[in-house]
PDB file of N, CA, C and O in Angstrom:
ATOM      1  N   UNK A   1       0.831  -1.185   0.000  1.00  0.00           N
ATOM      2  CA  UNK A   1       0.000   0.000   0.000  1.00  0.00           C
ATOM      3  C   UNK A   1       0.878   1.252   0.000  1.00  0.00           C
ATOM      4  O   UNK A   1       1.830   1.355   0.774  1.00  0.00           O
ATOM      5  N   UNK A   2       0.551   2.188  -0.867  1.00  0.00           N
ATOM      6  CA  UNK A   2       1.294   3.445  -0.956  1.00  0.00           C
ATOM      7  C   UNK A   2       0.531   4.507  -0.181  1.00  0.00           C
ATOM      8  O   UNK A   2      -0.672   4.688  -0.370  1.00  0.00           O
ATOM      9  N   UNK A   3       1.244   5.204   0.693  1.00  0.00           N
ATOM     10  CA  UNK A   3       0.636   6.300   1.453  1.00  0.00           C
ATOM     11  C   UNK A   3       1.134   7.608   0.867  1.00  0.00           C
ATOM     12  O   UNK A   3       2.339   7.853   0.798  1.00  0.00           O
ATOM     13  N   UNK A   4       0.200   8.443   0.447  1.00  0.00           N
ATOM     14  CA  UNK A   4       0.566   9.755  -0.072  1.00  0.00           C
ATOM     15  C   UNK A   4       0.173  10.814   0.953  1.00  0.00           C
ATOM     16  O   UNK A   4      -0.990  10.920   1.343  1.00  0.00           O
ATOM     17  N   UNK A   5       1.127  11.565   1.365  1.00  0.00           N
ATOM     18  CA  UNK A   5       0.890  12.601   2.358  1.00  0.00           C
ATOM     19  C   UNK A   5       0.443  13.893   1.665  1.00  0.00           C
ATOM     20  O   UNK A   5       0.675  14.093   0.472  1.00  0.00           O
ATOM     21  N   UNK A   6      -0.201  14.756   2.445  1.00  0.00           N
ATOM     22  CA  UNK A   6      -0.664  16.034   1.926  1.00  0.00           C
ATOM     23  C   UNK A   6       0.259  17.155   2.397  1.00  0.00           C
ATOM     24  O   UNK A   6       0.949  17.023   3.408  1.00  0.00           O
ATOM     25  N   UNK A   7       0.262  18.250   1.656  1.00  0.00           N
ATOM     26  CA  UNK A   7       1.060  19.407   2.038  1.00  0.00           C
ATOM     27  C   UNK A   7       0.300  20.690   1.691  1.00  0.00           C
ATOM     28  O   UNK A   7      -0.701  20.663   0.976  1.00  0.00           O
ATOM     29  N   UNK A   8       0.796  21.798   2.208  1.00  0.00           N
ATOM     30  CA  UNK A   8       0.188  23.105   1.972  1.00  0.00           C
ATOM     31  C   UNK A   8       0.709  23.663   0.650  1.00  0.00           C
ATOM     32  O   UNK A   8       1.915  23.685   0.406  1.00  0.00           O
ATOM     33  N   UNK A   9      -0.216  24.113  -0.200  1.00  0.00           N
ATOM     34  CA  UNK A   9       0.126  24.706  -1.487  1.00  0.00           C
ATOM     35  C   UNK A   9      -0.667  25.985  -1.700  1.00  0.00           C
ATOM     36  O   UNK A   9      -1.710  26.196  -1.082  1.00  0.00           O
ATOM     37  N   UNK A  10      -0.156  26.836  -2.584  1.00  0.00           N
ATOM     38  CA  UNK A  10      -0.867  28.065  -2.946  1.00  0.00           C
ATOM     39  C   UNK A  10      -2.041  27.704  -3.853  1.00  0.00           C
ATOM     40  O   UNK A  10      -1.869  26.989  -4.841  1.00  0.00           O
ATOM     41  N   UNK A  11      -3.217  28.190  -3.523  1.00  0.00           N
ATOM     42  CA  UNK A  11      -4.427  27.929  -4.306  1.00  0.00           C
ATOM     43  C   UNK A  11      -4.537  28.906  -5.474  1.00  0.00           C
ATOM     44  O   UNK A  11      -5.286  28.671  -6.423  1.00  0.00           O
ATOM     45  N   UNK A  12      -3.787  29.996  -5.396  1.00  0.00           N
ATOM     46  CA  UNK A  12      -3.792  31.037  -6.425  1.00  0.00           C
ATOM     47  C   UNK A  12      -2.438  31.727  -6.421  1.00  0.00           C
ATOM     48  O   UNK A  12      -1.630  31.507  -5.519  1.00  0.00           O
ATOM     49  N   UNK A  13      -2.188  32.559  -7.422  1.00  0.00           N
ATOM     50  CA  UNK A  13      -0.972  33.367  -7.420  1.00  0.00           C
ATOM     51  C   UNK A  13      -1.069  34.362  -6.260  1.00  0.00           C
ATOM     52  O   UNK A  13      -2.115  34.972  -6.040  1.00  0.00           O
ATOM     53  N   UNK A  14       0.033  34.516  -5.522  1.00  0.00           N
ATOM     54  CA  UNK A  14       0.085  35.451  -4.402  1.00  0.00           C
ATOM     55  C   UNK A  14       1.225  36.432  -4.676  1.00  0.00           C
ATOM     56  O   UNK A  14       2.393  36.048  -4.620  1.00  0.00           O
ATOM     57  N   UNK A  15       0.901  37.699  -4.972  1.00  0.00           N
ATOM     58  CA  UNK A  15       1.952  38.686  -5.245  1.00  0.00           C
ATOM     59  C   UNK A  15       2.822  38.957  -4.011  1.00  0.00           C
ATOM     60  O   UNK A  15       2.402  38.730  -2.876  1.00  0.00           O
ATOM     61  N   UNK A  16       4.024  39.439  -4.254  1.00  0.00           N
ATOM     62  CA  UNK A  16       4.941  39.817  -3.181  1.00  0.00           C
ATOM     63  C   UNK A  16       4.280  40.879  -2.307  1.00  0.00           C
ATOM     64  O   UNK A  16       3.551  41.733  -2.811  1.00  0.00           O
ATOM     65  N   UNK A  17       4.528  40.829  -1.012  1.00  0.00           N
ATOM     66  CA  UNK A  17       4.021  41.783  -0.024  1.00  0.00           C
ATOM     67  C   UNK A  17       2.505  41.707   0.179  1.00  0.00           C
ATOM     68  O   UNK A  17       1.893  42.676   0.628  1.00  0.00           O
ATOM     69  N   UNK A  18       1.903  40.575  -0.146  1.00  0.00           N
ATOM     70  CA  UNK A  18       0.458  40.393   0.029  1.00  0.00           C
ATOM     71  C   UNK A  18       0.191  39.667   1.340  1.00  0.00           C
ATOM     72  O   UNK A  18       0.875  38.700   1.677  1.00  0.00           O
ATOM     73  N   UNK A  19      -0.816  40.145   2.081  1.00  0.00           N
ATOM     74  CA  UNK A  19      -1.224  39.464   3.305  1.00  0.00           C
ATOM     75  C   UNK A  19      -1.957  38.189   2.896  1.00  0.00           C
ATOM     76  O   UNK A  19      -2.925  38.240   2.138  1.00  0.00           O
ATOM     77  N   UNK A  20      -1.499  37.060   3.394  1.00  0.00           N
ATOM     78  CA  UNK A  20      -2.036  35.763   2.994  1.00  0.00           C
ATOM     79  C   UNK A  20      -3.296  35.429   3.793  1.00  0.00           C
ATOM     80  O   UNK A  20      -3.300  35.461   5.023  1.00  0.00           O
ATOM     81  N   UNK A  21      -4.356  35.111   3.063  1.00  0.00           N
ATOM     82  CA  UNK A  21      -5.615  34.696   3.684  1.00  0.00           C
ATOM     83  C   UNK A  21      -5.795  33.197   3.523  1.00  0.00           C
ATOM     84  O   UNK A  21      -5.193  32.588   2.638  1.00  0.00           O
ATOM     85  N   UNK A  22      -6.605  32.610   4.358  1.00  0.00           N
ATOM     86  CA  UNK A  22      -6.841  31.171   4.315  1.00  0.00           C
ATOM     87  C   UNK A  22      -7.381  30.696   2.978  1.00  0.00           C
ATOM     88  O   UNK A  22      -7.109  29.569   2.563  1.00  0.00           O
ATOM     89  N   UNK A  23      -8.148  31.550   2.297  1.00  0.00           N
ATOM     90  CA  UNK A  23      -8.714  31.188   0.997  1.00  0.00           C
ATOM     91  C   UNK A  23      -7.655  31.105  -0.103  1.00  0.00           C
ATOM     92  O   UNK A  23      -7.934  30.610  -1.195  1.00  0.00           O
ATOM     93  N   UNK A  24      -6.451  31.582   0.176  1.00  0.00           N
ATOM     94  CA  UNK A  24      -5.365  31.569  -0.809  1.00  0.00           C
ATOM     95  C   UNK A  24      -4.563  30.272  -0.772  1.00  0.00           C
ATOM     96  O   UNK A  24      -3.722  30.030  -1.638  1.00  0.00           O
ATOM     97  N   UNK A  25      -4.825  29.440   0.234  1.00  0.00           N
ATOM     98  CA  UNK A  25      -4.050  28.216   0.431  1.00  0.00           C
ATOM     99  C   UNK A  25      -4.947  26.981   0.345  1.00  0.00           C
ATOM    100  O   UNK A  25      -6.155  27.057   0.565  1.00  0.00           O
ATOM    101  N   UNK A  26      -4.338  25.857   0.023  1.00  0.00           N
ATOM    102  CA  UNK A  26      -5.063  24.595  -0.035  1.00  0.00           C
ATOM    103  C   UNK A  26      -4.130  23.472   0.428  1.00  0.00           C
ATOM    104  O   UNK A  26      -2.927  23.676   0.591  1.00  0.00           O
ATOM    105  N   UNK A  27      -4.696  22.308   0.633  1.00  0.00           N
ATOM    106  CA  UNK A  27      -3.917  21.143   1.050  1.00  0.00           C
ATOM    107  C   UNK A  27      -4.117  20.060  -0.006  1.00  0.00           C
ATOM    108  O   UNK A  27      -5.241  19.628  -0.261  1.00  0.00           O
ATOM    109  N   UNK A  28      -3.020  19.630  -0.612  1.00  0.00           N
ATOM    110  CA  UNK A  28      -3.087  18.670  -1.710  1.00  0.00           C
ATOM    111  C   UNK A  28      -2.020  17.589  -1.583  1.00  0.00           C
ATOM    112  O   UNK A  28      -1.059  17.725  -0.826  1.00  0.00           O
ATOM    113  N   UNK A  29      -2.213  16.512  -2.340  1.00  0.00           N
ATOM    114  CA  UNK A  29      -1.215  15.454  -2.492  1.00  0.00           C
ATOM    115  C   UNK A  29      -0.533  15.648  -3.831  1.00  0.00           C
ATOM    116  O   UNK A  29      -1.127  16.274  -4.709  1.00  0.00           O
ATOM    117  N   UNK A  30       0.636  15.169  -4.037  1.00  0.00           N
ATOM    118  CA  UNK A  30       1.556  14.570  -3.075  1.00  0.00           C
ATOM    119  C   UNK A  30       2.345  15.645  -2.345  1.00  0.00           C
ATOM    120  O   UNK A  30       2.330  16.818  -2.718  1.00  0.00           O
ATOM    121  N   UNK A  31       3.030  15.216  -1.304  1.00  0.00           N
ATOM    122  CA  UNK A  31       3.861  16.119  -0.511  1.00  0.00           C
ATOM    123  C   UNK A  31       5.327  15.830  -0.819  1.00  0.00           C
ATOM    124  O   UNK A  31       5.859  14.806  -0.390  1.00  0.00           O
ATOM    125  N   UNK A  32       5.983  16.721  -1.558  1.00  0.00           N
ATOM    126  CA  UNK A  32       7.400  16.504  -1.850  1.00  0.00           C
ATOM    127  C   UNK A  32       8.247  16.578  -0.569  1.00  0.00           C
ATOM    128  O   UNK A  32       7.813  17.125   0.445  1.00  0.00           O
ATOM    129  N   UNK A  33       9.420  16.036  -0.634  1.00  0.00           N
ATOM    130  CA  UNK A  33      10.342  16.063   0.512  1.00  0.00           C
ATOM    131  C   UNK A  33      10.555  17.520   0.953  1.00  0.00           C
ATOM    132  O   UNK A  33      10.815  18.397   0.129  1.00  0.00           O
ATOM    133  N   UNK A  34      10.443  17.755   2.242  1.00  0.00           N
ATOM    134  CA  UNK A  34      10.664  19.087   2.790  1.00  0.00           C
ATOM    135  C   UNK A  34       9.420  19.966   2.817  1.00  0.00           C
ATOM    136  O   UNK A  34       9.480  21.106   3.278  1.00  0.00           O
ATOM    137  N   UNK A  35       8.303  19.455   2.331  1.00  0.00           N
ATOM    138  CA  UNK A  35       7.069  20.245   2.340  1.00  0.00           C
ATOM    139  C   UNK A  35       6.440  20.206   3.733  1.00  0.00           C
ATOM    140  O   UNK A  35       6.813  19.387   4.572  1.00  0.00           O
ATOM    141  N   UNK A  36       5.478  21.108   3.965  1.00  0.00           N
ATOM    142  CA  UNK A  36       4.871  21.229   5.286  1.00  0.00           C
ATOM    143  C   UNK A  36       3.495  20.579   5.337  1.00  0.00           C
ATOM    144  O   UNK A  36       2.684  20.771   4.431  1.00  0.00           O
ATOM    145  N   UNK A  37       3.227  19.812   6.391  1.00  0.00           N
ATOM    146  CA  UNK A  37       1.920  19.164   6.532  1.00  0.00           C
ATOM    147  C   UNK A  37       0.833  20.190   6.882  1.00  0.00           C
ATOM    148  O   UNK A  37       1.143  21.311   7.283  1.00  0.00           O
ATOM    149  N   UNK A  38      -0.435  19.804   6.729  1.00  0.00           N
ATOM    150  CA  UNK A  38      -1.561  20.712   6.971  1.00  0.00           C
ATOM    151  C   UNK A  38      -1.603  21.348   8.355  1.00  0.00           C
ATOM    152  O   UNK A  38      -2.200  22.413   8.515  1.00  0.00           O
ATOM    153  N   UNK A  39      -0.992  20.733   9.353  1.00  0.00           N
ATOM    154  CA  UNK A  39      -1.047  21.298  10.710  1.00  0.00           C
ATOM    155  C   UNK A  39      -0.413  22.689  10.802  1.00  0.00           C
ATOM    156  O   UNK A  39      -0.661  23.410  11.769  1.00  0.00           O
ATOM    157  N   UNK A  40       0.400  23.077   9.815  1.00  0.00           N
ATOM    158  CA  UNK A  40       1.050  24.390   9.819  1.00  0.00           C
ATOM    159  C   UNK A  40       0.297  25.441   9.006  1.00  0.00           C
ATOM    160  O   UNK A  40       0.779  26.565   8.867  1.00  0.00           O
ATOM    161  N   UNK A  41      -0.849  25.106   8.479  1.00  0.00           N
ATOM    162  CA  UNK A  41      -1.617  26.025   7.628  1.00  0.00           C
ATOM    163  C   UNK A  41      -1.875  27.362   8.323  1.00  0.00           C
ATOM    164  O   UNK A  41      -1.692  28.416   7.714  1.00  0.00           O
ATOM    165  N   UNK A  42      -2.290  27.334   9.564  1.00  0.00           N
ATOM    166  CA  UNK A  42      -2.618  28.568  10.282  1.00  0.00           C
ATOM    167  C   UNK A  42      -1.404  29.478  10.486  1.00  0.00           C
ATOM    168  O   UNK A  42      -1.566  30.678  10.710  1.00  0.00           O
ATOM    169  N   UNK A  43      -0.200  28.928  10.410  1.00  0.00           N
ATOM    170  CA  UNK A  43       1.018  29.732  10.573  1.00  0.00           C
ATOM    171  C   UNK A  43       1.220  30.708   9.412  1.00  0.00           C
ATOM    172  O   UNK A  43       1.935  31.699   9.560  1.00  0.00           O
ATOM    173  N   UNK A  44       0.602  30.442   8.265  1.00  0.00           N
ATOM    174  CA  UNK A  44       0.753  31.305   7.095  1.00  0.00           C
ATOM    175  C   UNK A  44      -0.318  32.389   7.014  1.00  0.00           C
ATOM    176  O   UNK A  44      -0.079  33.458   6.452  1.00  0.00           O
ATOM    177  N   UNK A  45      -1.481  32.121   7.566  1.00  0.00           N
ATOM    178  CA  UNK A  45      -2.605  33.051   7.464  1.00  0.00           C
ATOM    179  C   UNK A  45      -2.298  34.341   8.232  1.00  0.00           C
ATOM    180  O   UNK A  45      -1.918  34.310   9.403  1.00  0.00           O
ATOM    181  N   UNK A  46      -2.472  35.471   7.547  1.00  0.00           N
ATOM    182  CA  UNK A  46      -2.218  36.776   8.154  1.00  0.00           C
ATOM    183  C   UNK A  46      -0.801  37.289   7.971  1.00  0.00           C
ATOM    184  O   UNK A  46      -0.508  38.430   8.330  1.00  0.00           O
ATOM    185  N   UNK A  47       0.076  36.474   7.425  1.00  0.00           N
ATOM    186  CA  UNK A  47       1.465  36.891   7.189  1.00  0.00           C
ATOM    187  C   UNK A  47       1.621  37.459   5.787  1.00  0.00           C
ATOM    188  O   UNK A  47       0.840  37.135   4.893  1.00  0.00           O
ATOM    189  N   UNK A  48       2.629  38.305   5.592  1.00  0.00           N
ATOM    190  CA  UNK A  48       2.907  38.873   4.272  1.00  0.00           C
ATOM    191  C   UNK A  48       3.901  37.995   3.524  1.00  0.00           C
ATOM    192  O   UNK A  48       4.861  37.487   4.103  1.00  0.00           O
ATOM    193  N   UNK A  49       3.656  37.826   2.238  1.00  0.00           N
ATOM    194  CA  UNK A  49       4.579  37.045   1.405  1.00  0.00           C
ATOM    195  C   UNK A  49       5.835  37.871   1.138  1.00  0.00           C
ATOM    196  O   UNK A  49       5.748  39.071   0.877  1.00  0.00           O
ATOM    197  N   UNK A  50       6.987  37.237   1.203  1.00  0.00           N
ATOM    198  CA  UNK A  50       8.260  37.912   0.955  1.00  0.00           C
ATOM    199  C   UNK A  50       8.644  37.886  -0.516  1.00  0.00           C
ATOM    200  O   UNK A  50       9.533  38.620  -0.947  1.00  0.00           O
ATOM    201  N   UNK A  51       7.964  37.030  -1.289  1.00  0.00           N
ATOM    202  CA  UNK A  51       8.240  36.919  -2.711  1.00  0.00           C
ATOM    203  C   UNK A  51       6.956  36.523  -3.422  1.00  0.00           C
ATOM    204  O   UNK A  51       5.966  36.173  -2.780  1.00  0.00           O
ATOM    205  N   UNK A  52       6.974  36.579  -4.736  1.00  0.00           N
ATOM    206  CA  UNK A  52       5.816  36.152  -5.513  1.00  0.00           C
ATOM    207  C   UNK A  52       5.674  34.638  -5.400  1.00  0.00           C
ATOM    208  O   UNK A  52       6.652  33.908  -5.563  1.00  0.00           O
ATOM    209  N   UNK A  53       4.477  34.172  -5.125  1.00  0.00           N
ATOM    210  CA  UNK A  53       4.206  32.746  -4.989  1.00  0.00           C
ATOM    211  C   UNK A  53       3.221  32.364  -6.093  1.00  0.00           C
ATOM    212  O   UNK A  53       2.168  32.986  -6.234  1.00  0.00           O
ATOM    213  N   UNK A  54       3.561  31.355  -6.861  1.00  0.00           N
ATOM    214  CA  UNK A  54       2.727  30.915  -7.979  1.00  0.00           C
ATOM    215  C   UNK A  54       1.706  29.869  -7.520  1.00  0.00           C
ATOM    216  O   UNK A  54       1.950  29.119  -6.576  1.00  0.00           O
ATOM    217  N   UNK A  55       0.571  29.836  -8.202  1.00  0.00           N
ATOM    218  CA  UNK A  55      -0.468  28.845  -7.933  1.00  0.00           C
ATOM    219  C   UNK A  55       0.149  27.445  -7.998  1.00  0.00           C
ATOM    220  O   UNK A  55       0.847  27.115  -8.957  1.00  0.00           O
ATOM    221  N   UNK A  56      -0.108  26.633  -6.986  1.00  0.00           N
ATOM    222  CA  UNK A  56       0.414  25.273  -6.945  1.00  0.00           C
ATOM    223  C   UNK A  56       1.744  25.124  -6.238  1.00  0.00           C
ATOM    224  O   UNK A  56       2.157  24.004  -5.936  1.00  0.00           O
ATOM    225  N   UNK A  57       2.434  26.245  -5.963  1.00  0.00           N
ATOM    226  CA  UNK A  57       3.714  26.157  -5.258  1.00  0.00           C
ATOM    227  C   UNK A  57       3.521  25.557  -3.866  1.00  0.00           C
ATOM    228  O   UNK A  57       2.529  25.834  -3.192  1.00  0.00           O
ATOM    229  N   UNK A  58       4.467  24.746  -3.453  1.00  0.00           N
ATOM    230  CA  UNK A  58       4.480  24.198  -2.096  1.00  0.00           C
ATOM    231  C   UNK A  58       4.903  25.329  -1.163  1.00  0.00           C
ATOM    232  O   UNK A  58       5.909  25.995  -1.406  1.00  0.00           O
ATOM    233  N   UNK A  59       4.144  25.541  -0.108  1.00  0.00           N
ATOM    234  CA  UNK A  59       4.450  26.628   0.828  1.00  0.00           C
ATOM    235  C   UNK A  59       5.576  26.211   1.767  1.00  0.00           C
ATOM    236  O   UNK A  59       5.617  25.086   2.264  1.00  0.00           O
ATOM    237  N   UNK A  60       6.478  27.142   1.992  1.00  0.00           N
ATOM    238  CA  UNK A  60       7.616  26.930   2.885  1.00  0.00           C
ATOM    239  C   UNK A  60       7.740  28.137   3.818  1.00  0.00           C
ATOM    240  O   UNK A  60       7.349  29.248   3.461  1.00  0.00           O
ATOM    241  N   UNK A  61       8.286  27.910   5.011  1.00  0.00           N
ATOM    242  CA  UNK A  61       8.394  28.984   5.991  1.00  0.00           C
ATOM    243  C   UNK A  61       9.144  30.200   5.461  1.00  0.00           C
ATOM    244  O   UNK A  61       8.787  31.332   5.787  1.00  0.00           O
ATOM    245  N   UNK A  62      10.165  29.988   4.658  1.00  0.00           N
ATOM    246  CA  UNK A  62      10.961  31.123   4.179  1.00  0.00           C
ATOM    247  C   UNK A  62      10.185  32.033   3.217  1.00  0.00           C
ATOM    248  O   UNK A  62      10.650  33.130   2.907  1.00  0.00           O
ATOM    249  N   UNK A  63       9.036  31.606   2.751  1.00  0.00           N
ATOM    250  CA  UNK A  63       8.211  32.442   1.865  1.00  0.00           C
ATOM    251  C   UNK A  63       7.579  33.606   2.619  1.00  0.00           C
ATOM    252  O   UNK A  63       7.197  34.608   2.014  1.00  0.00           O
ATOM    253  N   UNK A  64       7.469  33.473   3.939  1.00  0.00           N
ATOM    254  CA  UNK A  64       6.938  34.555   4.758  1.00  0.00           C
ATOM    255  C   UNK A  64       7.942  34.978   5.830  1.00  0.00           C
ATOM    256  O   UNK A  64       7.652  35.869   6.628  1.00  0.00           O
ATOM    257  N   UNK A  65       9.087  34.366   5.855  1.00  0.00           N
ATOM    258  CA  UNK A  65      10.131  34.692   6.826  1.00  0.00           C
ATOM    259  C   UNK A  65       9.939  33.904   8.102  1.00  0.00           C
ATOM    260  O   UNK A  65       8.874  33.957   8.717  1.00  0.00           O
ATOM    261  N   UNK A  66      10.946  33.186   8.498  1.00  0.00           N
ATOM    262  CA  UNK A  66      10.835  32.346   9.699  1.00  0.00           C
ATOM    263  C   UNK A  66      10.495  33.148  10.928  1.00  0.00           C
ATOM    264  O   UNK A  66       9.724  32.687  11.769  1.00  0.00           O
ATOM    265  N   UNK A  67      11.059  34.354  11.058  1.00  0.00           N
ATOM    266  CA  UNK A  67      10.771  35.215  12.203  1.00  0.00           C
ATOM    267  C   UNK A  67       9.309  35.577  12.282  1.00  0.00           C
ATOM    268  O   UNK A  67       8.744  35.645  13.373  1.00  0.00           O
ATOM    269  N   UNK A  68       8.690  35.811  11.145  1.00  0.00           N
ATOM    270  CA  UNK A  68       7.264  36.145  11.109  1.00  0.00           C
ATOM    271  C   UNK A  68       6.429  35.009  11.692  1.00  0.00           C
ATOM    272  O   UNK A  68       5.436  35.271  12.370  1.00  0.00           O
ATOM    273  N   UNK A  69       6.800  33.777  11.450  1.00  0.00           N
ATOM    274  CA  UNK A  69       6.014  32.644  11.906  1.00  0.00           C
ATOM    275  C   UNK A  69       6.135  32.423  13.401  1.00  0.00           C
ATOM    276  O   UNK A  69       5.274  31.788  14.009  1.00  0.00           O
ATOM    277  N   UNK A  70       7.184  32.936  13.991  1.00  0.00           N
ATOM    278  CA  UNK A  70       7.382  32.734  15.424  1.00  0.00           C
ATOM    279  C   UNK A  70       6.654  33.764  16.271  1.00  0.00           C
ATOM    280  O   UNK A  70       6.601  33.622  17.493  1.00  0.00           O
ATOM    281  N   UNK A  71       6.093  34.797  15.653  1.00  0.00           N
ATOM    282  CA  UNK A  71       5.392  35.862  16.394  1.00  0.00           C
ATOM    283  C   UNK A  71       4.033  35.404  16.849  1.00  0.00           C
ATOM    284  O   UNK A  71       3.305  36.167  17.485  1.00  0.00           O
TER     285      UNK A  71
END
């Protein structure tokens, strides 16, 4: 049996310096190595993107700055 894990991805294009809303993100399979599981979804909501994020991109902490996520 193959288990496919889910990860957080951009549901739409997110321009640089945009405040990320929950409707902009989704959880999909497969989860590439180093991707973040759904439990971290809330860590992105309300944060500003540090770079342009394309639809379908796997979300990573450095896209909003690690310091931002610790606040």
